[in-house]
N, C-alpha and C positions, 0 to 999 in steps of 0.2 A: 127146516129153512132157515134161513133169519129171515127176517125183515127187511129190504130196503132201505138203507138212511140215506135217507133224499142232502147229507151235510158229509156224506162220507165221500171220502176223495175216489172210492175205488162206485161210484156209482154208475152203473150199465148210462153209454149214450145213444147204443142202440135197441133196436127189438130185434123179436124173432127174425125179420124178414130182414134188418140189418145183417143180422150175424148172420142170415146163410148166404146172401149174397156176399158177406167178408170168404165166406167158408167158400163157398163155390168161386175167386180167384182166387184163394191161395193155393186150392186144390187146380187151378187151371197150369199156377206161374210156377209150383213147384214141380208138375207135371212138361216144365214145357222147358224148368232148367238143365230136367236127365241127369247126370253123373252131378251137376255141382248145385243138386238142391240144398246140402248144409250150408255149404256160400254165399245162393241166395236167402236163406233163413238168419241167417248170422245179418248178415247185413240189414235185411229188413228189421232183426231185431237190436241194431246200432242205433237206427235210422229213428222203430217204434222212444228208446230210451233220452235218445236225445230231444225231440217234442214233447213226451212226457216229463225226463224230469228224471236223476237216480232213483228216487226215495218211492217211486209209483213203479217207474223200471223193476225195481229189486222185489216190489210185494208182488207183482203181476209173471217175475220169472218165478220163484217160492210156489203161487198158486200156480202156476202150469207144471211145474215141474213136479206135482205132488200129486198120489198117487196112481204111475202113470202102470 
């Protein structure tokens, strides 16, 4: 695994505990959305894109799609 570069725009902002809290919240929201979970995830992705910008969002999308 590569060392984290503090000047990189992809430097993590959450520690493991924070990631676990986000994971739990996401899992709960997906369960609550039921049959509309895909719509909820698309809305979440668009909000993320708005807040992070196109370049960061596309980088995150590529990372998420890798090795599924």
